[in-house]
DSSP file (Angstrom, degrees, kcal/mol; ACC not computed):
  #  RESIDUE AA STRUCTURE BP1 BP2  ACC     N-H-->O    O-->H-N    N-H-->O    O-->H-N    TCO  KAPPA ALPHA  PHI   PSI    X-CA   Y-CA   Z-CA
    1    1 A X              0   0    0      0, 0.0     2,-0.1     0, 0.0    81,-0.1   0.000 360.0 360.0 360.0 134.3  -42.0  202.8  104.1
    2    2 A X     >  -     0   0    0      1,-0.1     4,-2.4   100,-0.0     5,-0.2  -0.411 360.0-112.4 -82.2 163.3  -43.8  202.0  100.8
    3    3 A X  H  > S+     0   0    0      1,-0.2     4,-2.6     2,-0.2     5,-0.2   0.905 118.9  52.9 -59.6 -42.3  -47.4  203.2  100.1
    4    4 A X  H  > S+     0   0    0      1,-0.2     4,-2.2     2,-0.2    -1,-0.2   0.912 109.9  47.1 -61.9 -43.6  -48.5  199.5  100.2
    5    5 A X  H  > S+     0   0    0      2,-0.2     4,-1.9     1,-0.2    -1,-0.2   0.910 111.3  52.3 -64.1 -41.8  -47.0  198.9  103.6
    6    6 A X  H  X S+     0   0    0     -4,-2.4     4,-1.4     1,-0.2    -2,-0.2   0.941 111.6  45.0 -60.7 -48.1  -48.5  202.2  104.9
    7    7 A X  H  X S+     0   0    0     -4,-2.6     4,-1.7     1,-0.2    -1,-0.2   0.892 108.7  57.7 -63.9 -39.0  -52.0  201.2  103.8
    8    8 A X  H  < S+     0   0    0     -4,-2.2     4,-0.3     1,-0.2    -1,-0.2   0.891 115.3  35.1 -60.3 -40.0  -51.7  197.7  105.1
    9    9 A X  H  < S+     0   0    0     -4,-1.9    -1,-0.2     1,-0.1    -2,-0.2   0.628 115.5  57.4 -90.2 -11.6  -51.0  198.9  108.6
   10   10 A X  H ><>S+     0   0    0     -4,-1.4     3,-2.4    -5,-0.2     5,-0.5   0.779  82.0  81.1 -87.7 -28.5  -53.3  202.0  108.5
   11   11 A X  G ><5S+     0   0    0     -4,-1.7     3,-1.0     1,-0.3     4,-0.3   0.817  87.4  55.7 -54.1 -38.0  -56.6  200.3  107.6
   12   12 A X  G 3 5S+     0   0    0     -4,-0.3    -1,-0.3     1,-0.2    -2,-0.1   0.652  97.9  67.3 -69.5  -9.7  -57.5  199.3  111.2
   13   13 A X  G < 5S-     0   0    0     -3,-2.4    -1,-0.2    -4,-0.1    -2,-0.1   0.030 114.3-105.0-103.3  27.3  -57.1  202.9  112.4
   14   14 A X  T < 5 -     0   0    0     -3,-1.0     2,-0.1     1,-0.2    -3,-0.1   0.883  46.7-166.6  56.4  46.3  -60.1  204.4  110.6
   15   15 A X      < -     0   0    0     -5,-0.5    16,-3.8    16,-0.3     2,-0.2  -0.432   9.7-139.7 -63.5 132.5  -58.0  206.2  107.9
   16   16 A X  E     -A   30   0A   0     36,-0.4    36,-2.7    14,-0.3     2,-0.3  -0.644  20.4-172.6 -95.1 153.9  -60.1  208.7  106.0
   17   17 A X  E     -AB  29  51A   0     12,-2.8    12,-2.2    34,-0.3     2,-0.6  -0.972  26.2-122.5-143.4 156.5  -59.9  209.3  102.3
   18   18 A X  E     -AB  28  50A   0     32,-3.1    32,-2.0    -2,-0.3     2,-0.4  -0.909  32.0-158.1 -99.8 124.3  -61.2  211.6   99.7
   19   19 A X  E     -AB  27  49A   0      8,-3.6     8,-2.2    -2,-0.6     2,-0.5  -0.845  10.8-167.6-106.0 137.3  -63.1  209.7   97.0
   20   20 A X  E     -AB  26  48A   0     28,-2.0    28,-1.7    -2,-0.4     6,-0.2  -0.983  14.5-154.4-122.4 118.9  -63.7  211.0   93.4
   21   21 A X    >   -     0   0    0      4,-2.2     3,-2.1    -2,-0.5    26,-0.1  -0.208  38.2 -88.2 -84.8-178.8  -66.3  209.0   91.5
   22   22 A X  T 3  S+     0   0    0      1,-0.3    -1,-0.1     2,-0.1    25,-0.0   0.656 127.3  56.8 -65.6 -16.0  -66.5  208.7   87.7
   23   23 A X  T 3  S-     0   0    0      2,-0.1    -1,-0.3     0, 0.0     3,-0.1   0.383 119.3-108.3 -94.3   2.3  -68.7  211.8   87.5
   24   24 A X    <   +     0   0    0     -3,-2.1     2,-0.3     1,-0.3    -2,-0.1   0.551  69.3 148.0  82.6   8.1  -66.0  213.9   89.3
   25   25 A X        -     0   0    0      1,-0.0    -4,-2.2    -5,-0.0     2,-0.4  -0.610  35.6-148.1 -78.7 134.6  -68.1  214.1   92.5
   26   26 A X  E     +A   20   0A   0     -2,-0.3     2,-0.3    -6,-0.2    -6,-0.2  -0.861  23.6 162.6-109.0 136.4  -65.9  214.3   95.7
   27   27 A X  E     -A   19   0A   0     -8,-2.2    -8,-3.6    -2,-0.4     2,-0.4  -0.957  29.4-129.8-143.5 162.5  -66.8  212.8   99.1
   28   28 A X  E     +A   18   0A   0     -2,-0.3     2,-0.3   -10,-0.2   -10,-0.2  -0.954  38.7 144.6-117.3 134.8  -64.9  211.9  102.2
   29   29 A X  E     -A   17   0A   0    -12,-2.2   -12,-2.8    -2,-0.4     2,-0.3  -0.934  51.7 -70.5-155.1 176.5  -65.3  208.6  103.9
   30   30 A X  E     -A   16   0A   0     -2,-0.3     2,-0.5   -14,-0.2   -14,-0.3  -0.587  47.0-125.0 -78.7 135.0  -63.5  205.9  105.9
   31   31 A X        +     0   0    0    -16,-3.8   -16,-0.3    -2,-0.3   -17,-0.1  -0.673  41.5 157.6 -80.4 123.5  -61.0  203.9  103.9
   32   32 A X        +     0   0    0     -2,-0.5    11,-1.4   -18,-0.1    12,-0.2  -0.521  40.6  94.4-144.1  72.4  -61.7  200.2  104.1
   33   33 A X  E     -D   42   0B   0      9,-0.2     2,-0.3    10,-0.1     9,-0.2  -0.478  61.4-102.7-141.7-155.1  -60.1  198.7  101.1
   34   34 A X  E     -D   41   0B   0      7,-2.3     7,-2.6    -2,-0.2     2,-0.5  -0.923  23.3-118.5-145.5 164.4  -57.1  197.1   99.5
   35   35 A X  E     +D   40   0B   0     -2,-0.3     2,-0.4     5,-0.2     5,-0.2  -0.940  35.0 167.5-115.7 121.8  -54.2  198.0   97.2
   36   36 A X  E >   -D   39   0B   0      3,-2.7     3,-2.5    -2,-0.5    -2,-0.0  -0.997  61.7 -16.0-139.8 132.2  -53.9  196.3   93.8
   37   37 A X  T 3  S-     0   0    0     -2,-0.4     3,-0.1     1,-0.3    -1,-0.1   0.812 126.1 -49.5  49.0  40.2  -51.7  197.0   90.8
   38   38 A X  T 3  S+     0   0    0      1,-0.2     2,-0.4     0, 0.0    -1,-0.3   0.528 119.5 100.3  82.0   4.0  -50.8  200.5   91.9
   39   39 A X  E <   -D   36   0B   0     -3,-2.5    -3,-2.7     9,-0.0     2,-0.6  -0.968  65.0-136.3-126.4 141.5  -54.4  201.5   92.6
   40   40 A X  E     -D   35   0B   0     -2,-0.4     9,-0.5     9,-0.2     2,-0.4  -0.838  25.2-171.0 -94.9 125.9  -56.3  201.8   95.9
   41   41 A X  E     -D   34   0B   0     -7,-2.6    -7,-2.3    -2,-0.6     2,-0.3  -0.932  18.3-135.1-118.4 141.2  -59.8  200.4   95.8
   42   42 A X  E >   -D   33   0B   0      5,-0.5     3,-0.6     3,-0.4    -9,-0.2  -0.734  19.8-128.9 -89.3 142.8  -62.5  200.6   98.4
   43   43 A X  T 3  S+     0   0    0    -11,-1.4   -10,-0.1    -2,-0.3    -1,-0.1   0.809 106.6  35.2 -61.2 -30.6  -64.4  197.4   99.1
   44   44 A X  T 3  S+     0   0    0    -12,-0.2     2,-0.3    -3,-0.0    -1,-0.2   0.473 117.5  47.6-105.9  -3.5  -67.7  199.1   98.6
   45   45 A X    <   -     0   0    0     -3,-0.6    -3,-0.4     2,-0.1   -24,-0.0  -0.911  59.5-144.3-136.8 160.8  -67.1  201.6   95.9
   46   46 A X        +     0   0    0     -2,-0.3     2,-0.2    -5,-0.1    -3,-0.1  -0.030  65.9 116.7-111.9  29.8  -65.4  201.8   92.5
   47   47 A X  S    S-     0   0    0    -26,-0.1    -5,-0.5     1,-0.1   -26,-0.2  -0.591  71.8-105.0 -96.7 156.6  -64.1  205.3   93.1
   48   48 A X  E     -B   20   0A   0    -28,-1.7   -28,-2.0    -2,-0.2     2,-0.4  -0.540  40.6-159.3 -72.9 147.2  -60.5  206.6   93.2
   49   49 A X  E     -B   19   0A   0     -9,-0.5     2,-0.4   -30,-0.2    -9,-0.2  -0.990  17.5-168.6-135.2 141.6  -59.4  207.3   96.8
   50   50 A X  E     -B   18   0A   0    -32,-2.0   -32,-3.1    -2,-0.4    59,-0.2  -0.997  29.7-122.4-124.7 125.9  -56.7  209.5   98.3
   51   51 A X  E     -Bc  17 109A   0     57,-0.6    59,-3.0    -2,-0.4     2,-0.6  -0.309  17.6-130.2 -66.1 151.3  -55.9  209.1  102.0
   52   52 A X  E     + c   0 110A   0    -36,-2.7   -36,-0.4    57,-0.2     2,-0.3  -0.919  40.7 168.3-104.5 119.2  -56.2  212.2  104.2
   53   53 A X  E     - c   0 111A   0     57,-3.0    59,-2.9    -2,-0.6     2,-0.4  -0.862  38.1-115.8-133.7 159.9  -53.0  212.5  106.3
   54   54 A X  B     -e   98   0C   0     43,-3.2    45,-3.0    -2,-0.3     2,-0.1  -0.791  38.7-117.4 -88.9 137.1  -51.1  214.9  108.6
   55   55 A X    >   -     0   0    0     -2,-0.4     3,-2.3    43,-0.2    45,-0.1  -0.460  26.2-114.2 -68.9 151.4  -47.7  216.0  107.3
   56   56 A X  G >  S+     0   0    0     43,-0.3     3,-1.9     1,-0.3    -1,-0.1   0.800 113.3  71.2 -56.9 -28.3  -44.9  214.8  109.5
   57   57 A X  G 3  S+     0   0    0      1,-0.3     3,-0.5     2,-0.1    -1,-0.3   0.644  87.0  65.8 -66.1 -11.6  -44.2  218.4  110.3
   58   58 A X  G X   +     0   0    0     -3,-2.3     3,-2.3     1,-0.2    -1,-0.3   0.312  66.5 111.8 -86.3   8.5  -47.4  218.5  112.4
   59   59 A X  G X   +     0   0    0     -3,-1.9     3,-2.0     1,-0.3    -1,-0.2   0.735  59.4  73.6 -60.0 -22.4  -45.9  216.0  114.9
   60   60 A X  G 3  S+     0   0    0     -3,-0.5    -1,-0.3     1,-0.3     4,-0.1   0.634  80.7  73.1 -69.0 -10.2  -45.8  218.6  117.7
   61   61 A X  G <  S+     0   0    0     -3,-2.3    -1,-0.3     2,-0.1     2,-0.2   0.674  88.1  79.1 -72.6 -16.3  -49.6  218.3  117.9
   62   62 A X  S <  S-     0   0    0     -3,-2.0     2,-1.2    -4,-0.2     0, 0.0  -0.560  90.4-118.2 -89.5 156.2  -48.9  214.9  119.6
   63   63 A X        +     0   0    0     -2,-0.2     2,-0.3     0, 0.0    -3,-0.1  -0.756  55.1 157.7 -93.9  90.6  -47.9  214.5  123.2
   64   64 A X        -     0   0    0     -2,-1.2     2,-0.1    -5,-0.1     0, 0.0  -0.761  41.8-111.9-114.7 157.5  -44.5  212.8  122.7
   65   65 A X     >  -     0   0    0     -2,-0.3     4,-2.2     1,-0.1     3,-0.2  -0.416  39.3-100.8 -81.9 168.8  -41.4  212.5  124.8
   66   66 A X  H  > S+     0   0    0      1,-0.2     4,-2.5     2,-0.2     5,-0.2   0.863 120.6  53.2 -59.7 -40.9  -38.2  214.3  123.8
   67   67 A X  H  > S+     0   0    0      1,-0.2     4,-2.2     2,-0.2    -1,-0.2   0.899 109.4  49.1 -64.6 -39.7  -36.5  211.2  122.3
   68   68 A X  H  > S+     0   0    0     -3,-0.2     4,-2.3     2,-0.2    -1,-0.2   0.909 110.7  51.0 -63.8 -41.5  -39.5  210.6  120.1
   69   69 A X  H  X S+     0   0    0     -4,-2.2     4,-2.5     1,-0.2    -2,-0.2   0.913 109.9  49.3 -62.4 -42.3  -39.5  214.2  119.0
   70   70 A X  H  X S+     0   0    0     -4,-2.5     4,-2.2     1,-0.2    -1,-0.2   0.905 110.4  51.4 -62.6 -41.5  -35.8  214.0  118.1
   71   71 A X  H  X S+     0   0    0     -4,-2.2     4,-2.0     2,-0.2    -2,-0.2   0.903 110.5  47.9 -64.0 -41.0  -36.4  210.8  116.2
   72   72 A X  H  X S+     0   0    0     -4,-2.3     4,-2.9     2,-0.2     5,-0.2   0.912 109.4  53.0 -66.4 -41.9  -39.2  212.4  114.1
   73   73 A X  H  X S+     0   0    0     -4,-2.5     4,-2.4     1,-0.2    -1,-0.2   0.905 109.1  50.4 -59.0 -40.4  -37.0  215.5  113.4
   74   74 A X  H  <>S+     0   0    0     -4,-2.2     5,-2.5     2,-0.2     6,-1.1   0.886 110.2  49.7 -64.2 -39.0  -34.3  213.1  112.1
   75   75 A X  H ><5S+     0   0    0     -4,-2.0     3,-1.4     3,-0.2    -2,-0.2   0.936 111.7  48.1 -64.5 -45.9  -36.9  211.4  109.9
   76   76 A X  H 3<5S+     0   0    0     -4,-2.9    -2,-0.2     1,-0.3    -1,-0.2   0.897 112.1  49.2 -60.9 -40.6  -38.1  214.7  108.5
   77   77 A X  T 3<5S-     0   0    0     -4,-2.4    -1,-0.3    -5,-0.2    -2,-0.2   0.403 113.8-120.4 -80.6   3.8  -34.5  215.8  107.9
   78   78 A X  T < 5S+     0   0    0     -3,-1.4    -3,-0.2     2,-0.2    -2,-0.1   0.698  79.1 125.4  63.7  21.0  -33.8  212.5  106.2
   79   79 A X  S   <S+     0   0    0     -5,-2.5     2,-0.3    -6,-0.2    -4,-0.2   0.901  81.0  25.4 -71.3 -41.0  -31.1  211.6  108.7
   80   80 A X  S    S-     0   0    0     -6,-1.1     2,-0.3    -9,-0.2    -2,-0.2  -0.851  82.9-131.3-113.3 154.3  -32.9  208.4  109.3
   81   81 A X    >   -     0   0    0     -2,-0.3     3,-2.1     1,-0.1     4,-0.3  -0.786  31.0-110.0 -99.8 156.1  -35.3  206.5  107.0
   82   82 A X  G >  S+     0   0    0     -2,-0.3     3,-1.5     1,-0.3     8,-0.1   0.779 113.8  66.7 -58.3 -29.7  -38.6  205.4  108.4
   83   83 A X  G 3  S+     0   0    0      1,-0.3    -1,-0.3     7,-0.0     4,-0.1   0.752 101.4  50.0 -64.4 -22.6  -37.6  201.7  108.3
   84   84 A X  G <  S+     0   0    0     -3,-2.1    -1,-0.3     2,-0.1    -2,-0.2   0.438  90.0 109.0 -93.7  -0.5  -35.0  202.4  111.0
   85   85 A X  S <  S-     0   0    0     -3,-1.5     2,-0.2    -4,-0.3    -3,-0.0  -0.328  86.1 -83.8 -76.6 159.3  -37.4  204.2  113.3
   86   86 A X     >  -     0   0    0      1,-0.1     4,-2.5   -18,-0.1     3,-0.2  -0.424  35.9-136.9 -60.4 127.5  -38.7  202.9  116.6
   87   87 A X  H  > S+     0   0    0      1,-0.2     4,-2.8     2,-0.2     5,-0.2   0.875 102.7  55.0 -60.2 -39.3  -41.7  200.6  115.8
   88   88 A X  H  > S+     0   0    0      1,-0.2     4,-1.9     2,-0.2    -1,-0.2   0.909 111.0  45.6 -60.0 -42.1  -43.7  202.0  118.7
   89   89 A X  H  > S+     0   0    0     -3,-0.2     4,-2.3     2,-0.2    -2,-0.2   0.915 111.8  50.9 -68.4 -43.3  -43.2  205.5  117.4
   90   90 A X  H  X S+     0   0    0     -4,-2.5     4,-2.2     1,-0.2    -2,-0.2   0.928 110.5  49.7 -59.6 -45.5  -44.1  204.4  113.8
   91   91 A X  H  X S+     0   0    0     -4,-2.8     4,-2.8     1,-0.2    -1,-0.2   0.894 109.3  51.8 -62.4 -39.9  -47.2  202.7  115.0
   92   92 A X  H  X S+     0   0    0     -4,-1.9     4,-1.7    -5,-0.2    -1,-0.2   0.914 110.1  49.0 -62.3 -42.3  -48.3  205.8  117.0
   93   93 A X  H  <>S+     0   0    0     -4,-2.3     5,-2.5     2,-0.2    -2,-0.2   0.867 111.9  49.1 -65.9 -35.9  -47.8  208.0  113.8
   94   94 A X  H ><5S+     0   0    0     -4,-2.2     3,-1.6     3,-0.2    -2,-0.2   0.931 109.5  51.6 -66.6 -45.8  -49.8  205.5  111.8
   95   95 A X  H 3<5S+     0   0    0     -4,-2.8    -2,-0.2     1,-0.3    -1,-0.2   0.843 111.1  48.2 -59.1 -34.1  -52.6  205.6  114.4
   96   96 A X  T 3<5S-     0   0    0     -4,-1.7    -1,-0.3    -5,-0.2    -2,-0.2   0.352 118.5-113.3 -91.0   5.2  -52.7  209.4  114.3
   97   97 A X  T < 5 +     0   0    0     -3,-1.6   -43,-3.2     1,-0.2     2,-0.3   0.911  54.2 165.3  67.4  47.9  -52.7  209.4  110.4
   98   98 A X  B   < -e   54   0C   0     -5,-2.5     2,-1.1   -45,-0.2    -1,-0.2  -0.724  45.6-107.8 -94.2 147.3  -49.4  210.9  109.7
   99   99 A X        +     0   0    0    -45,-3.0   -43,-0.3    -2,-0.3     3,-0.2  -0.614  47.6 161.1 -77.3  99.0  -47.9  210.7  106.2
  100  100 A X  S    S+     0   0    0     -2,-1.1    -1,-0.2     1,-0.2   -18,-0.1   0.413  70.0  52.4-100.0   0.4  -45.1  208.1  106.5
  101  101 A X  S    S-     0   0    0    -98,-0.1   -98,-0.2   -19,-0.0    -1,-0.2   0.326 110.1-108.9-118.6   8.0  -44.8  207.3  102.8
  102  102 A X     >  +     0   0    0     -3,-0.2     4,-1.7  -100,-0.1     6,-0.2   0.746  69.2 143.9  74.8  23.1  -44.4  210.8  101.3
  103  103 A X  H  >> +     0   0    0      1,-0.2     5,-1.7     2,-0.2     6,-1.6   0.818  64.5  55.9 -67.5 -33.1  -47.9  210.7   99.7
  104  104 A X  H >45S+     0   0    0      4,-0.2     3,-0.6     1,-0.2    -1,-0.2   0.948 110.6  44.7 -64.9 -47.0  -48.7  214.4  100.3
  105  105 A X  H 345S+     0   0    0      1,-0.2    -1,-0.2     2,-0.1    -2,-0.2   0.841 116.2  46.6 -65.9 -33.2  -45.6  215.5   98.4
  106  106 A X  H 3<5S-     0   0    0     -4,-1.7    -1,-0.2     1,-0.0    -2,-0.2   0.574 113.6-114.1 -86.6  -8.3  -46.2  213.1   95.6
  107  107 A X  T <<5S+     0   0    0     -4,-1.0    -3,-0.2    -3,-0.6    -4,-0.1   0.536  89.0 112.0  87.8   6.8  -49.9  213.9   95.2
  108  108 A X  S   <S+     0   0    0     -5,-1.7   -57,-0.6    -6,-0.2     2,-0.3   0.456  79.3  33.8 -90.2  -1.9  -51.0  210.4   96.4
  109  109 A X  E    S-c   51   0A   0     -6,-1.6     2,-0.4   -59,-0.2   -57,-0.2  -0.947  78.9-119.2-146.6 164.5  -52.5  211.8   99.6
  110  110 A X  E     -c   52   0A   0    -59,-3.0   -57,-3.0    -2,-0.3     2,-0.5  -0.913  24.3-123.4-112.1 133.7  -54.2  214.9  100.9
  111  111 A X  E >   -c   53   0A   0     -2,-0.4     3,-2.1   -59,-0.2     4,-0.3  -0.641  16.1-144.1 -73.4 120.2  -52.8  217.2  103.6
  112  112 A X  G >  S+     0   0    0    -59,-2.9     3,-1.2    -2,-0.5    -1,-0.2   0.779  97.1  66.2 -57.9 -27.5  -55.5  217.4  106.3
  113  113 A X  G 3  S+     0   0    0    -60,-0.3    -1,-0.3     1,-0.2   -59,-0.1   0.652  93.4  59.7 -71.0 -14.4  -54.6  221.0  106.9
  114  114 A X  G <  S+     0   0    0     -3,-2.1    -1,-0.2     3,-0.0     2,-0.2   0.541  88.1  93.5 -89.7  -7.2  -55.8  222.0  103.4
  115  115 A X  S <  S-     0   0    0     -3,-1.2     3,-0.1    -4,-0.3    -3,-0.0  -0.576  76.3-133.4 -87.5 149.4  -59.4  220.8  104.1
  116  116 A X  S    S+     0   0    0     -2,-0.2     2,-0.4     1,-0.2    -1,-0.1   0.882  97.5  30.1 -64.3 -39.2  -62.1  223.1  105.3
  117  117 A X  S    S-     0   0    0     -3,-0.0     2,-0.6     3,-0.0    -1,-0.2  -0.986  82.4-129.2-126.3 130.6  -63.1  220.5  107.9
  118  118 A X    >   -     0   0    0     -2,-0.4     3,-1.6     1,-0.2    -5,-0.1  -0.680  14.9-155.5 -77.4 116.4  -60.8  218.0  109.6
  119  119 A X  T 3  S+     0   0    0     -2,-0.6    -1,-0.2     1,-0.3   -67,-0.0   0.604  88.7  63.9 -71.4  -8.6  -62.5  214.6  109.2
  120  120 A X  T 3         0   0    0      1,-0.2    -1,-0.3    -8,-0.0    -2,-0.0   0.477 360.0 360.0 -91.8  -2.4  -60.6  213.2  112.2
  121  121 A X    <         0   0    0     -3,-1.6    -1,-0.2     0, 0.0    -2,-0.2   0.421 360.0 360.0-106.2 360.0  -62.3  215.7  114.7
């Protein structure tokens, strides 16, 4: 899944982001924006934003059936690519704010576990 595809399907699920304004001030808010020319913009701000996501390895926090767990383990192990995953499962992971585009590893997203306060609780 590309970053653009991930953002397109994530916006309705109250995805949170860390914003850094031009003065270097950081705040956390709900992402409600669009993706253009490689940059994510918020509709109401001109700040850079990085989504706050759960790494896929946190999937055991969800109440999933065994087959879903096996499928996620395969995705993590790169046996399957996310495009071949069950759509229902992918949508559940998006709703729960899991990193399906590798943004945490690439620095394009923030691991929710590294924050002092989880903005989703």
